[in-house]
C-alpha positions in Angstrom: 25.8 -89.5 -15.0 23.1 -88.3 -17.3 20.8 -87.7 -14.3 23.5 -85.8 -12.6 24.1 -83.6 -15.6 20.4 -82.9 -15.8 20.2 -81.9 -12.2 23.2 -79.6 -12.5 21.7 -78.1 -15.7 18.4 -77.4 -13.9 20.2 -76.0 -10.9 22.2 -73.7 -13.2 19.0 -72.6 -15.0 17.2 -71.9 -11.7 20.2 -69.8 -10.6 20.2 -67.8 -13.8 16.5 -67.2 -13.4 17.0 -66.1 -9.8 19.7 -63.7 -10.8 17.6 -62.3 -13.7 14.7 -61.9 -11.3 16.9 -60.1 -8.8 18.2 -57.7 -11.5 14.7 -57.1 -12.7 13.6 -56.2 -9.2 16.6 -54.0 -8.7 16.0 -52.2 -12.0 12.3 -51.7 -11.2 13.1 -50.4 -7.7 15.8 -48.0 -9.2 13.3 -46.7 -11.8 10.7 -46.1 -9.0 13.3 -44.2 -6.8 14.4 -42.1 -9.8 10.8 -41.3 -10.7 10.1 -40.3 -7.1 13.2 -38.2 -6.9 12.4 -36.4 -10.2 8.9 -35.9 -8.9 10.2 -34.4 -5.7 12.6 -32.1 -7.6 9.8 -30.9 -9.9 7.5 -30.3 -6.9 10.2 -28.3 -5.2 10.9 -26.2 -8.3 7.2 -25.5 -8.7 7.0 -24.4 -5.0 10.0 -22.1 -5.5 8.4 -20.7 -8.7 5.1 -20.0 -7.0 6.9 -18.4 -4.1 8.5 -15.9 -6.5 5.1 -14.8 -8.0 4.0 -11.3 -7.3 0.5 -9.8 -7.6 1.7 -8.1 -10.8 2.7 -11.5 -12.2 -0.8 -12.9 -11.5 -2.5 -9.8 -13.1 -0.3 -10.2 -16.2 -1.3 -13.9 -16.5 -5.0 -12.9 -16.3 -4.4 -10.2 -18.8 -2.8 -12.7 -21.2 -6.0 -14.8 -20.9 -8.0 -11.8 -21.9 -5.7 -11.1 -24.9 -6.4 -14.7 -26.1 -10.1 -13.9 -26.3 -11.3 -15.0 -22.8 -13.5 -12.7 -20.8 -11.8 -11.8 -17.6 -13.6 -9.8 -14.9 -12.0 -9.0 -11.6 -13.4 -7.7 -8.4 -11.1 -5.1 -6.9 -11.2 -3.9 -3.3 -9.1 -0.8 -2.5 -7.4 0.0 0.8 -10.1 2.5 1.8 -12.9 -0.1 1.3 -14.3 0.7 -2.2 -15.1 -2.4 -4.2 -15.9 -2.6 -7.9 -15.6 -4.8 -11.0 -13.1 -4.2 -13.8 -11.6 -5.8 -16.9 -7.8 -5.4 -16.9 -6.3 -3.6 -19.9 -2.6 -2.9 -19.2 -0.3 -3.8 -16.3 2.6 -1.4 -15.5 5.5 -1.7 -13.1 3.5 -0.7 -10.0 0.0 0.0 -11.4 -2.6 -1.4 -13.8 -5.3 0.1 -16.0 -8.7 -1.3 -16.4 -12.2 -0.7 -17.8 -14.7 -0.2 -14.9 -17.8 -2.4 -15.2 -20.7 -0.7 -13.6 -23.6 -1.5 -15.8 -23.7 1.9 -17.5 -23.4 2.4 -21.3 -20.5 4.8 -20.8 -17.1 3.0 -20.7 -15.0 4.4 -17.9 -11.3 3.8 -17.6 -9.2 3.8 -14.4 -5.6 3.5 -13.2 -5.0 1.6 -10.0 -1.7 1.7 -8.1 -0.9 -1.8 -6.9 -0.1 -0.6 -3.4 -3.7 0.6 -3.0 -5.2 -2.8 -3.7 -6.6 -4.6 -0.6 -7.7 -7.6 -2.6 -8.5 -9.0 -6.0 -11.4 -11.4 -6.4 -11.3 -13.9 -9.3 -13.4 -16.9 -10.2 -12.0 -20.1 -8.7 -11.7 -21.5 -12.2 -9.3 -18.7 -13.1 -6.8 -19.4 -10.3 -4.7 -22.0 -12.2 -4.4 -19.7 -15.2 -3.2 -16.8 -13.0 -0.3 -19.0 -11.9 1.2 -19.5 -15.4 4.6 -18.2 -16.3 4.7 -15.0 -18.3 7.1 -16.4 -20.9 5.8 -16.0 -24.4 3.5 -13.4 -22.9 1.3 -11.3 -25.2 1.6 -8.4 -22.6 3.9 -5.6 -23.8 7.2 -5.8 -21.9 7.6 -2.1 -22.1 4.8 -1.6 -19.7 6.8 -3.5 -17.0 9.3 -0.6 -16.9 6.7 2.2 -16.7 6.0 3.4 -13.2 2.9 5.3 -11.9 4.7 8.7 -12.2 5.2 8.1 -15.9 1.5 7.6 -16.4 0.7 10.7 -14.3 3.1 12.8 -16.4 1.4 11.6 -19.6 -1.9 12.7 -18.2 -0.4 16.0 -17.2 1.0 16.5 -20.8 -2.4 15.7 -22.3 -4.1 18.1 -19.9 -6.6 15.3 -19.2 -9.2 16.0 -16.5 -9.3 13.2 -13.9 -11.0 12.1 -10.7 -8.5 11.2 -8.0 -9.9 8.8 -5.4 -8.3 9.2 -2.0 -9.1 7.8 1.5 -10.6 11.2 2.3 -12.8 11.5 -0.8 -12.7 12.1 -4.5 -11.0 15.1 -6.1 -11.6 16.4 -9.6 -9.1 18.4 -11.6 -6.1 18.5 -14.0 -2.5 17.6 -13.1 -0.2 20.6 -13.3 3.1 18.9 -12.6 4.5 15.6 -11.2 7.3 15.3 -8.6 9.1 12.3 -7.3 6.6 11.3 -4.7 3.7 13.7 -5.3 1.8 15.7 -7.9 -0.1 19.0 -8.1 -3.8 18.8 -8.9 -5.4 22.0 -10.1 -9.0 21.4 -8.8 -11.9 22.7 -10.9 -15.5 21.8 -11.6 -16.2 18.7 -13.8 -16.6 19.7 -17.4 -14.6 23.0 -17.0 -11.3 23.6 -18.7 -8.2 24.1 -16.7 -8.0 27.9 -16.7 -6.7 30.1 -13.9 -10.1 31.5 -13.4 -11.7 28.1 -13.0 -9.1 26.7 -10.5 -10.6 26.6 -7.0 -7.5 25.2 -5.3 -4.1 23.7 -6.0 -3.7 20.5 -4.1 -0.4 18.7 -3.5 -1.1 15.0 -3.4 1.4 12.4 -2.1 1.4 9.4 -4.4 0.6 7.1 -1.5 -2.7 8.9 -1.0 -3.9 7.9 -4.4 -6.2 4.9 -4.3 -7.3 5.2 -7.9 -7.4 7.6 -10.9 -10.5 7.7 -13.0 -10.3 9.3 -16.5 -13.1 11.7 -17.1 
């Protein structure tokens, strides 16, 4: 009888161990499946987030890196083929401003419509940083609402002489007025004031013809 009870006790113990082992295996498998499912969800959310990124978003992220003290230099190629190096300063709704890097001691500033950009070259190490969210951005949110026409009207108000780069060449002058899809450029010699006697021609320029505006 004692032997029988021992056998039954050992059998019961083995059964319990088998059930415990089975539950442990099930629990481990469930944890793995949950982990895989969460990983797939995170990956899909990241793919969707990246799919919503615009060129402006990437430029804002690079600008934020510069605001944190990093040196950010971009190579910009415009639609008409001109290529040059810049440091981004401000990103508007459909434009960005930058300091032109050309090796000269004189700092030149420019305004580049996003539609005129054929490509932006960045160091490979900068690519991950350009994909970051703009939440908590150091970039002024007001600039996101300012379109190119607002900037041109400000230059008009200030009577600032500018160089307008177009596919057909560069024009120099002062903006007289800004319309919905164009502006009037009073063309005069560089260094001359905008006076009626100095204006050689009044050119109506469609906004889509502007590749870049350089501030004189």
